[in-house]
Backbone as XML, in Angstrom:
<?xml version="1.0"?>
<chain id="A" units="angstrom">
  <residue number="1" name="PHE">
    <atom name="N" x="102.736" y="95.296" z="110.184"/>
    <atom name="CA" x="103.163" y="96.356" z="109.870"/>
    <atom name="C" x="101.660" y="96.786" z="109.121"/>
  </residue>
  <residue number="2" name="PHE">
    <atom name="N" x="101.148" y="98.375" z="109.452"/>
    <atom name="CA" x="100.264" y="98.547" z="108.831"/>
    <atom name="C" x="100.217" y="99.864" z="108.427"/>
  </residue>
  <residue number="3" name="LYS">
    <atom name="N" x="100.261" y="100.086" z="107.795"/>
    <atom name="CA" x="100.341" y="101.608" z="107.077"/>
    <atom name="C" x="99.611" y="102.281" z="106.080"/>
  </residue>
  <residue number="4" name="ILE">
    <atom name="N" x="99.152" y="103.724" z="105.846"/>
    <atom name="CA" x="98.590" y="103.865" z="104.941"/>
    <atom name="C" x="99.247" y="105.407" z="104.146"/>
  </residue>
  <residue number="5" name="ALA">
    <atom name="N" x="99.906" y="105.280" z="102.830"/>
    <atom name="CA" x="100.675" y="105.968" z="101.950"/>
    <atom name="C" x="100.110" y="107.051" z="102.505"/>
  </residue>
  <residue number="6" name="GLY">
    <atom name="N" x="101.044" y="108.162" z="102.245"/>
    <atom name="CA" x="101.047" y="109.800" z="102.088"/>
    <atom name="C" x="100.430" y="110.443" z="103.087"/>
  </residue>
  <residue number="7" name="HIS">
    <atom name="N" x="100.484" y="109.305" z="104.307"/>
    <atom name="CA" x="99.772" y="110.072" z="106.176"/>
    <atom name="C" x="100.479" y="109.403" z="106.863"/>
  </residue>
  <residue number="8" name="LYS">
    <atom name="N" x="100.169" y="110.564" z="107.733"/>
    <atom name="CA" x="100.856" y="110.240" z="109.477"/>
    <atom name="C" x="99.893" y="109.765" z="109.947"/>
  </residue>
  <residue number="9" name="LEU">
    <atom name="N" x="100.078" y="108.770" z="110.755"/>
    <atom name="CA" x="99.075" y="108.045" z="112.248"/>
    <atom name="C" x="99.575" y="108.885" z="113.138"/>
  </residue>
  <residue number="10" name="THR">
    <atom name="N" x="98.406" y="108.801" z="114.207"/>
    <atom name="CA" x="98.701" y="109.478" z="115.297"/>
    <atom name="C" x="98.393" y="108.165" z="116.274"/>
  </residue>
  <residue number="11" name="VAL">
    <atom name="N" x="99.375" y="107.527" z="116.907"/>
    <atom name="CA" x="98.936" y="106.287" z="118.195"/>
    <atom name="C" x="98.771" y="106.640" z="119.363"/>
  </residue>
  <residue number="12" name="VAL">
    <atom name="N" x="97.488" y="106.240" z="119.553"/>
    <atom name="CA" x="96.792" y="107.248" z="121.250"/>
    <atom name="C" x="96.730" y="106.129" z="121.925"/>
  </residue>
  <residue number="13" name="GLU">
    <atom name="N" x="96.361" y="104.466" z="122.105"/>
    <atom name="CA" x="96.099" y="104.052" z="122.666"/>
    <atom name="C" x="96.634" y="102.540" z="121.785"/>
  </residue>
  <residue number="14" name="VAL">
    <atom name="N" x="96.993" y="101.401" z="123.087"/>
    <atom name="CA" x="97.489" y="100.730" z="122.862"/>
    <atom name="C" x="96.654" y="99.458" z="123.683"/>
  </residue>
  <residue number="15" name="ASP">
    <atom name="N" x="96.497" y="98.638" z="123.560"/>
    <atom name="CA" x="95.733" y="97.197" z="123.968"/>
    <atom name="C" x="94.965" y="97.677" z="125.216"/>
  </residue>
  <residue number="16" name="ALA">
    <atom name="N" x="93.922" y="98.902" z="125.271"/>
    <atom name="CA" x="93.085" y="98.974" z="126.016"/>
    <atom name="C" x="93.947" y="100.302" z="126.766"/>
  </residue>
  <residue number="17" name="ALA">
    <atom name="N" x="94.923" y="100.673" z="126.561"/>
    <atom name="CA" x="96.313" y="101.686" z="127.481"/>
    <atom name="C" x="96.228" y="102.856" z="126.600"/>
  </residue>
  <residue number="18" name="TYR">
    <atom name="N" x="95.617" y="103.887" z="127.335"/>
    <atom name="CA" x="96.381" y="105.213" z="126.537"/>
    <atom name="C" x="97.400" y="105.405" z="126.719"/>
  </residue>
  <residue number="19" name="THR">
    <atom name="N" x="97.796" y="105.802" z="125.581"/>
    <atom name="CA" x="99.934" y="106.187" z="125.637"/>
    <atom name="C" x="100.095" y="107.831" z="125.253"/>
  </residue>
  <residue number="20" name="LYS">
    <atom name="N" x="101.093" y="107.941" z="125.089"/>
    <atom name="CA" x="101.062" y="109.794" z="124.807"/>
    <atom name="C" x="101.315" y="109.642" z="123.496"/>
  </residue>
  <residue number="21" name="PRO">
    <atom name="N" x="100.791" y="110.591" z="122.678"/>
    <atom name="CA" x="100.168" y="110.660" z="121.182"/>
    <atom name="C" x="101.172" y="110.965" z="120.491"/>
  </residue>
  <residue number="22" name="PHE">
    <atom name="N" x="101.590" y="110.140" z="120.091"/>
    <atom name="CA" x="103.010" y="110.152" z="118.488"/>
    <atom name="C" x="102.461" y="109.826" z="117.203"/>
  </residue>
  <residue number="23" name="LYS">
    <atom name="N" x="103.087" y="111.183" z="116.817"/>
    <atom name="CA" x="102.947" y="110.468" z="114.820"/>
    <atom name="C" x="103.813" y="109.171" z="114.104"/>
  </residue>
  <residue number="24" name="THR">
    <atom name="N" x="103.791" y="108.217" z="113.659"/>
    <atom name="CA" x="104.413" y="107.671" z="112.898"/>
    <atom name="C" x="103.645" y="106.878" z="111.519"/>
  </residue>
  <residue number="25" name="ASP">
    <atom name="N" x="104.304" y="107.068" z="110.460"/>
    <atom name="CA" x="103.898" y="106.378" z="109.165"/>
    <atom name="C" x="103.528" y="104.856" z="109.264"/>
  </residue>
  <residue number="26" name="THR">
    <atom name="N" x="104.224" y="103.715" z="109.896"/>
    <atom name="CA" x="104.151" y="102.664" z="110.267"/>
    <atom name="C" x="103.939" y="101.994" z="111.320"/>
  </residue>
  <residue number="27" name="VAL">
    <atom name="N" x="102.348" y="100.918" z="112.018"/>
    <atom name="CA" x="101.903" y="100.823" z="112.980"/>
    <atom name="C" x="102.454" y="99.399" z="113.060"/>
  </residue>
  <residue number="28" name="LEU">
    <atom name="N" x="103.272" y="98.744" z="114.489"/>
    <atom name="CA" x="103.264" y="97.616" z="114.216"/>
    <atom name="C" x="102.239" y="97.223" z="115.405"/>
  </residue>
  <residue number="29" name="ILE">
    <atom name="N" x="101.743" y="96.369" z="115.068"/>
    <atom name="CA" x="100.641" y="95.398" z="115.533"/>
    <atom name="C" x="100.652" y="94.095" z="116.147"/>
  </residue>
  <residue number="30" name="ALA">
    <atom name="N" x="100.324" y="93.184" z="116.330"/>
    <atom name="CA" x="100.534" y="91.886" z="116.553"/>
    <atom name="C" x="99.306" y="91.344" z="116.743"/>
  </residue>
  <residue number="31" name="PRO">
    <atom name="N" x="98.675" y="90.236" z="116.001"/>
    <atom name="CA" x="97.419" y="88.618" z="116.553"/>
    <atom name="C" x="97.533" y="89.119" z="117.468"/>
  </residue>
  <residue number="32" name="GLY">
    <atom name="N" x="95.894" y="89.692" z="118.223"/>
    <atom name="CA" x="95.191" y="90.045" z="119.367"/>
    <atom name="C" x="95.898" y="91.364" z="120.368"/>
  </residue>
  <residue number="33" name="GLN">
    <atom name="N" x="96.413" y="92.044" z="119.356"/>
    <atom name="CA" x="96.520" y="93.427" z="119.904"/>
    <atom name="C" x="95.741" y="94.250" z="119.082"/>
  </residue>
  <residue number="34" name="THR">
    <atom name="N" x="95.144" y="95.629" z="120.040"/>
    <atom name="CA" x="94.446" y="96.712" z="119.453"/>
    <atom name="C" x="95.692" y="97.782" z="119.589"/>
  </residue>
  <residue number="35" name="THR">
    <atom name="N" x="95.039" y="98.812" z="118.289"/>
    <atom name="CA" x="96.223" y="99.967" z="118.619"/>
    <atom name="C" x="94.871" y="101.263" z="118.208"/>
  </residue>
  <residue number="36" name="ASN">
    <atom name="N" x="94.790" y="102.217" z="118.995"/>
    <atom name="CA" x="94.153" y="102.850" z="117.996"/>
    <atom name="C" x="94.906" y="104.228" z="117.725"/>
  </residue>
  <residue number="37" name="VAL">
    <atom name="N" x="94.241" y="104.494" z="115.883"/>
    <atom name="CA" x="95.042" y="105.645" z="115.528"/>
    <atom name="C" x="94.399" y="106.484" z="115.432"/>
  </residue>
  <residue number="38" name="LEU">
    <atom name="N" x="94.402" y="108.067" z="115.379"/>
    <atom name="CA" x="93.892" y="108.777" z="114.441"/>
    <atom name="C" x="94.389" y="109.084" z="113.329"/>
  </residue>
  <residue number="39" name="LEU">
    <atom name="N" x="93.745" y="109.298" z="111.789"/>
    <atom name="CA" x="94.353" y="109.636" z="111.175"/>
    <atom name="C" x="93.449" y="111.093" z="110.587"/>
  </residue>
  <residue number="40" name="THR">
    <atom name="N" x="94.669" y="112.385" z="110.037"/>
    <atom name="CA" x="93.956" y="113.383" z="109.331"/>
    <atom name="C" x="93.666" y="113.351" z="108.331"/>
  </residue>
  <residue number="41" name="ALA">
    <atom name="N" x="92.477" y="112.864" z="107.639"/>
    <atom name="CA" x="92.288" y="113.044" z="106.122"/>
    <atom name="C" x="92.113" y="114.200" z="105.568"/>
  </residue>
  <residue number="42" name="ASN">
    <atom name="N" x="92.950" y="115.002" z="104.976"/>
    <atom name="CA" x="93.498" y="116.334" z="104.669"/>
    <atom name="C" x="93.781" y="116.033" z="103.272"/>
  </residue>
  <residue number="43" name="ALA">
    <atom name="N" x="93.580" y="115.579" z="102.092"/>
    <atom name="CA" x="94.242" y="115.425" z="100.680"/>
    <atom name="C" x="92.629" y="115.914" z="100.170"/>
  </residue>
  <residue number="44" name="ASN">
    <atom name="N" x="93.042" y="115.874" z="98.834"/>
    <atom name="CA" x="92.318" y="116.597" z="97.694"/>
    <atom name="C" x="91.199" y="115.876" z="96.935"/>
  </residue>
  <residue number="45" name="ALA">
    <atom name="N" x="89.887" y="116.485" z="97.163"/>
    <atom name="CA" x="88.927" y="115.236" z="96.977"/>
    <atom name="C" x="89.574" y="114.512" z="95.192"/>
  </residue>
  <residue number="46" name="GLY">
    <atom name="N" x="89.227" y="113.211" z="95.172"/>
    <atom name="CA" x="89.470" y="112.733" z="94.339"/>
    <atom name="C" x="91.094" y="111.397" z="94.335"/>
  </residue>
  <residue number="47" name="SER">
    <atom name="N" x="91.668" y="112.148" z="95.387"/>
    <atom name="CA" x="92.289" y="111.898" z="96.169"/>
    <atom name="C" x="92.508" y="109.455" z="95.962"/>
  </residue>
  <residue number="48" name="LYS">
    <atom name="N" x="93.585" y="109.016" z="96.046"/>
    <atom name="CA" x="92.980" y="107.371" z="96.361"/>
    <atom name="C" x="94.657" y="107.232" z="96.773"/>
  </residue>
  <residue number="49" name="TYR">
    <atom name="N" x="94.847" y="105.899" z="97.842"/>
    <atom name="CA" x="96.107" y="105.488" z="98.820"/>
    <atom name="C" x="95.465" y="104.350" z="98.809"/>
  </residue>
  <residue number="50" name="MET">
    <atom name="N" x="96.937" y="103.285" z="98.827"/>
    <atom name="CA" x="96.923" y="102.362" z="99.651"/>
    <atom name="C" x="97.023" y="102.327" z="100.954"/>
  </residue>
  <residue number="51" name="VAL">
    <atom name="N" x="96.180" y="101.383" z="101.313"/>
    <atom name="CA" x="96.235" y="100.945" z="103.291"/>
    <atom name="C" x="97.276" y="99.212" z="102.202"/>
  </residue>
  <residue number="52" name="ALA">
    <atom name="N" x="98.336" y="99.370" z="103.079"/>
    <atom name="CA" x="98.451" y="97.842" z="103.758"/>
    <atom name="C" x="98.364" y="97.261" z="105.016"/>
  </residue>
  <residue number="53" name="ALA">
    <atom name="N" x="99.129" y="95.510" z="105.162"/>
    <atom name="CA" x="99.333" y="95.364" z="105.987"/>
    <atom name="C" x="99.902" y="94.059" z="105.815"/>
  </residue>
  <residue number="54" name="THR">
    <atom name="N" x="101.410" y="93.709" z="106.718"/>
    <atom name="CA" x="101.704" y="92.732" z="106.628"/>
    <atom name="C" x="102.389" y="92.256" z="107.736"/>
  </residue>
  <residue number="55" name="THR">
    <atom name="N" x="102.660" y="91.020" z="107.449"/>
    <atom name="CA" x="103.322" y="89.758" z="108.891"/>
    <atom name="C" x="105.095" y="91.062" z="109.548"/>
  </residue>
  <residue number="56" name="PHE">
    <atom name="N" x="104.775" y="91.410" z="110.469"/>
    <atom name="CA" x="106.582" y="91.427" z="110.930"/>
    <atom name="C" x="106.714" y="89.799" z="111.070"/>
  </residue>
  <residue number="57" name="MET">
    <atom name="N" x="107.746" y="89.961" z="111.390"/>
    <atom name="CA" x="108.623" y="88.056" z="111.136"/>
    <atom name="C" x="109.925" y="88.110" z="111.382"/>
  </residue>
  <residue number="58" name="ASP">
    <atom name="N" x="110.432" y="88.063" z="112.075"/>
    <atom name="CA" x="112.251" y="88.531" z="112.632"/>
    <atom name="C" x="112.462" y="86.509" z="113.123"/>
  </residue>
  <residue number="59" name="ALA">
    <atom name="N" x="112.017" y="85.494" z="112.941"/>
    <atom name="CA" x="112.461" y="84.458" z="113.231"/>
    <atom name="C" x="112.559" y="83.856" z="112.185"/>
  </residue>
  <residue number="60" name="PRO">
    <atom name="N" x="113.181" y="82.286" z="112.066"/>
    <atom name="CA" x="113.068" y="81.503" z="110.685"/>
    <atom name="C" x="111.717" y="80.476" z="110.739"/>
  </residue>
  <residue number="61" name="ILE">
    <atom name="N" x="110.756" y="81.054" z="110.644"/>
    <atom name="CA" x="109.603" y="80.032" z="110.608"/>
    <atom name="C" x="109.096" y="80.293" z="109.368"/>
  </residue>
  <residue number="62" name="SER">
    <atom name="N" x="108.416" y="79.185" z="109.123"/>
    <atom name="CA" x="107.687" y="79.098" z="107.776"/>
    <atom name="C" x="106.237" y="79.422" z="107.677"/>
  </residue>
  <residue number="63" name="PHE">
    <atom name="N" x="105.782" y="80.795" z="107.470"/>
    <atom name="CA" x="104.117" y="81.377" z="107.606"/>
    <atom name="C" x="103.929" y="81.984" z="106.074"/>
  </residue>
  <residue number="64" name="ASP">
    <atom name="N" x="102.690" y="81.671" z="106.681"/>
    <atom name="CA" x="101.739" y="82.244" z="105.331"/>
    <atom name="C" x="102.254" y="84.055" z="104.900"/>
  </residue>
  <residue number="65" name="ASN">
    <atom name="N" x="102.933" y="84.014" z="103.722"/>
    <atom name="CA" x="102.937" y="85.709" z="103.717"/>
    <atom name="C" x="102.399" y="86.553" z="102.644"/>
  </residue>
  <residue number="66" name="VAL">
    <atom name="N" x="101.693" y="87.109" z="103.146"/>
    <atom name="CA" x="100.207" y="87.545" z="102.902"/>
    <atom name="C" x="100.360" y="89.218" z="103.118"/>
  </residue>
  <residue number="67" name="THR">
    <atom name="N" x="99.681" y="90.172" z="102.373"/>
    <atom name="CA" x="99.827" y="91.661" z="102.302"/>
    <atom name="C" x="98.297" y="91.624" z="101.948"/>
  </residue>
  <residue number="68" name="ALA">
    <atom name="N" x="97.729" y="92.267" z="102.750"/>
    <atom name="CA" x="96.612" y="92.829" z="103.283"/>
    <atom name="C" x="96.179" y="94.457" z="102.829"/>
  </residue>
  <residue number="69" name="THR">
    <atom name="N" x="95.237" y="94.702" z="101.207"/>
    <atom name="CA" x="95.535" y="95.625" z="101.083"/>
    <atom name="C" x="94.268" y="96.444" z="101.020"/>
  </residue>
  <residue number="70" name="ALA">
    <atom name="N" x="93.574" y="97.438" z="100.626"/>
    <atom name="CA" x="93.058" y="98.011" z="100.486"/>
    <atom name="C" x="92.772" y="99.440" z="100.451"/>
  </residue>
  <residue number="71" name="THR">
    <atom name="N" x="91.930" y="100.857" z="99.434"/>
    <atom name="CA" x="91.947" y="102.190" z="99.335"/>
    <atom name="C" x="91.361" y="102.506" z="99.814"/>
  </residue>
  <residue number="72" name="LEU">
    <atom name="N" x="91.677" y="103.829" z="99.957"/>
    <atom name="CA" x="91.637" y="105.068" z="100.517"/>
    <atom name="C" x="91.047" y="106.305" z="99.770"/>
  </residue>
  <residue number="73" name="HIS">
    <atom name="N" x="90.246" y="106.526" z="99.141"/>
    <atom name="CA" x="89.078" y="107.190" z="98.633"/>
    <atom name="C" x="88.593" y="108.496" z="99.324"/>
  </residue>
  <residue number="74" name="TYR">
    <atom name="N" x="89.309" y="109.894" z="98.807"/>
    <atom name="CA" x="88.512" y="111.465" z="98.897"/>
    <atom name="C" x="87.759" y="111.244" z="98.317"/>
  </residue>
  <residue number="75" name="ILE">
    <atom name="N" x="86.472" y="111.383" z="98.832"/>
    <atom name="CA" x="85.402" y="111.698" z="97.741"/>
    <atom name="C" x="84.892" y="113.107" z="97.707"/>
  </residue>
  <residue number="76" name="GLY">
    <atom name="N" x="84.469" y="113.593" z="96.426"/>
    <atom name="CA" x="84.055" y="115.110" z="96.121"/>
    <atom name="C" x="84.310" y="115.406" z="94.579"/>
  </residue>
  <residue number="77" name="HIS">
    <atom name="N" x="84.446" y="116.488" z="94.447"/>
    <atom name="CA" x="84.337" y="116.738" z="93.041"/>
    <atom name="C" x="85.540" y="116.981" z="92.819"/>
  </residue>
  <residue number="78" name="THR">
    <atom name="N" x="86.174" y="115.787" z="91.455"/>
    <atom name="CA" x="87.537" y="116.149" z="90.824"/>
    <atom name="C" x="87.612" y="116.440" z="89.935"/>
  </residue>
  <residue number="79" name="VAL">
    <atom name="N" x="88.478" y="117.780" z="88.707"/>
    <atom name="CA" x="88.643" y="117.637" z="87.449"/>
    <atom name="C" x="89.741" y="116.271" z="87.161"/>
  </residue>
  <residue number="80" name="SER">
    <atom name="N" x="90.114" y="115.433" z="87.611"/>
    <atom name="CA" x="90.599" y="114.529" z="87.220"/>
    <atom name="C" x="90.218" y="113.045" z="87.583"/>
  </residue>
  <residue number="81" name="ALA">
    <atom name="N" x="89.467" y="112.230" z="86.783"/>
    <atom name="CA" x="89.199" y="111.544" z="87.240"/>
    <atom name="C" x="89.856" y="110.134" z="86.735"/>
  </residue>
  <residue number="82" name="SER">
    <atom name="N" x="91.046" y="110.487" z="86.474"/>
    <atom name="CA" x="92.274" y="109.380" z="86.177"/>
    <atom name="C" x="93.416" y="109.687" z="86.512"/>
  </residue>
  <residue number="83" name="LYS">
    <atom name="N" x="93.439" y="110.091" z="88.735"/>
    <atom name="CA" x="94.260" y="110.530" z="89.557"/>
    <atom name="C" x="94.452" y="108.631" z="89.839"/>
  </residue>
  <residue number="84" name="LYS">
    <atom name="N" x="96.180" y="108.997" z="90.296"/>
    <atom name="CA" x="96.540" y="107.378" z="90.438"/>
    <atom name="C" x="97.018" y="107.354" z="91.460"/>
  </residue>
  <residue number="85" name="THR">
    <atom name="N" x="96.398" y="105.987" z="92.245"/>
    <atom name="CA" x="96.555" y="105.344" z="92.991"/>
    <atom name="C" x="98.066" y="106.029" z="94.228"/>
  </residue>
  <residue number="86" name="VAL">
    <atom name="N" x="98.474" y="106.385" z="95.107"/>
    <atom name="CA" x="99.200" y="106.736" z="96.165"/>
    <atom name="C" x="100.006" y="105.375" z="96.141"/>
  </residue>
  <residue number="87" name="LEU">
    <atom name="N" x="100.924" y="104.309" z="96.408"/>
    <atom name="CA" x="101.362" y="103.285" z="96.820"/>
    <atom name="C" x="101.668" y="103.428" z="98.109"/>
  </residue>
  <residue number="88" name="ALA">
    <atom name="N" x="101.738" y="102.465" z="99.104"/>
    <atom name="CA" x="101.892" y="102.852" z="100.442"/>
    <atom name="C" x="103.241" y="101.341" z="99.979"/>
  </residue>
  <residue number="89" name="SER">
    <atom name="N" x="104.283" y="102.607" z="100.764"/>
    <atom name="CA" x="105.712" y="101.241" z="100.722"/>
    <atom name="C" x="106.040" y="100.657" z="102.203"/>
  </residue>
  <residue number="90" name="LEU">
    <atom name="N" x="105.663" y="99.289" z="102.203"/>
    <atom name="CA" x="105.713" y="98.765" z="103.698"/>
    <atom name="C" x="107.234" y="98.406" z="103.937"/>
  </residue>
  <residue number="91" name="PRO">
    <atom name="N" x="107.526" y="98.208" z="105.096"/>
    <atom name="CA" x="109.304" y="97.976" z="105.159"/>
    <atom name="C" x="109.291" y="96.692" z="104.505"/>
  </residue>
  <residue number="92" name="PRO">
    <atom name="N" x="110.379" y="96.144" z="105.240"/>
    <atom name="CA" x="110.790" y="94.336" z="105.131"/>
    <atom name="C" x="110.247" y="94.096" z="106.236"/>
  </residue>
  <residue number="93" name="GLN">
    <atom name="N" x="109.724" y="92.153" z="106.247"/>
    <atom name="CA" x="108.973" y="91.868" z="107.137"/>
    <atom name="C" x="109.977" y="91.580" z="108.475"/>
  </residue>
  <residue number="94" name="ASP">
    <atom name="N" x="111.327" y="91.493" z="108.542"/>
    <atom name="CA" x="112.099" y="91.551" z="109.484"/>
    <atom name="C" x="112.649" y="92.757" z="109.791"/>
  </residue>
  <residue number="95" name="ALA">
    <atom name="N" x="112.379" y="94.001" z="109.345"/>
    <atom name="CA" x="112.421" y="94.952" z="109.574"/>
    <atom name="C" x="112.816" y="95.335" z="111.607"/>
  </residue>
  <residue number="96" name="THR">
    <atom name="N" x="113.245" y="94.942" z="111.882"/>
    <atom name="CA" x="113.369" y="95.049" z="113.226"/>
    <atom name="C" x="113.556" y="96.235" z="114.241"/>
  </residue>
  <residue number="97" name="TRP">
    <atom name="N" x="114.321" y="97.412" z="113.399"/>
    <atom name="CA" x="114.360" y="98.377" z="113.606"/>
    <atom name="C" x="113.038" y="99.720" z="113.839"/>
  </residue>
  <residue number="98" name="VAL">
    <atom name="N" x="112.343" y="99.387" z="112.346"/>
    <atom name="CA" x="111.035" y="99.861" z="111.993"/>
    <atom name="C" x="110.052" y="99.550" z="114.238"/>
  </residue>
  <residue number="99" name="ALA">
    <atom name="N" x="110.606" y="98.281" z="114.059"/>
    <atom name="CA" x="109.889" y="97.706" z="115.728"/>
    <atom name="C" x="110.113" y="98.531" z="116.620"/>
  </residue>
  <residue number="100" name="THR">
    <atom name="N" x="111.597" y="98.321" z="116.310"/>
    <atom name="CA" x="111.910" y="98.628" z="117.972"/>
    <atom name="C" x="111.770" y="100.412" z="118.251"/>
  </residue>
  <residue number="101" name="ARG">
    <atom name="N" x="111.772" y="101.178" z="117.064"/>
    <atom name="CA" x="111.493" y="102.858" z="116.830"/>
    <atom name="C" x="110.104" y="102.995" z="117.633"/>
  </residue>
  <residue number="102" name="PHE">
    <atom name="N" x="109.210" y="101.925" z="116.687"/>
    <atom name="CA" x="107.526" y="101.721" z="117.100"/>
    <atom name="C" x="107.383" y="101.542" z="118.819"/>
  </residue>
  <residue number="103" name="THR">
    <atom name="N" x="108.038" y="100.622" z="119.231"/>
    <atom name="CA" x="107.380" y="100.300" z="120.440"/>
    <atom name="C" x="108.351" y="101.220" z="121.655"/>
  </residue>
  <residue number="104" name="LYS">
    <atom name="N" x="109.626" y="101.368" z="120.930"/>
    <atom name="CA" x="110.204" y="102.680" z="121.919"/>
    <atom name="C" x="109.196" y="104.248" z="121.924"/>
  </residue>
  <residue number="105" name="SER">
    <atom name="N" x="108.368" y="104.387" z="121.087"/>
    <atom name="CA" x="107.697" y="105.754" z="120.850"/>
    <atom name="C" x="106.431" y="105.900" z="122.150"/>
  </residue>
  <residue number="106" name="LEU">
    <atom name="N" x="106.343" y="104.103" z="122.691"/>
    <atom name="CA" x="104.791" y="104.520" z="123.685"/>
    <atom name="C" x="105.212" y="104.449" z="124.392"/>
  </residue>
  <residue number="107" name="ARG">
    <atom name="N" x="104.399" y="105.445" z="125.476"/>
    <atom name="CA" x="105.031" y="105.946" z="127.093"/>
    <atom name="C" x="104.000" y="106.474" z="127.586"/>
  </residue>
</chain>
């Protein structure tokens, strides 16, 4: 799963095939797969949002349970230098309903 806190992403391509664009807050992506999404950067200057990615795993096998994180910073003049980062809330790693909703949105 891939998510940017406080943002919707528009999926436009999966594995080199254009899709009918659709908005989602969580992208399902597998190893070796490519997905192109559009991000509308429309927050205030100085805003910070967490970007997070984790493994989707619905099988009872052991794996390296690692969540990758980054921060999306909006630059520019801001009056408050101490703005807090908006945290990303990823679905559980076995969230088959999220994976199903994403794949059923592909056209």
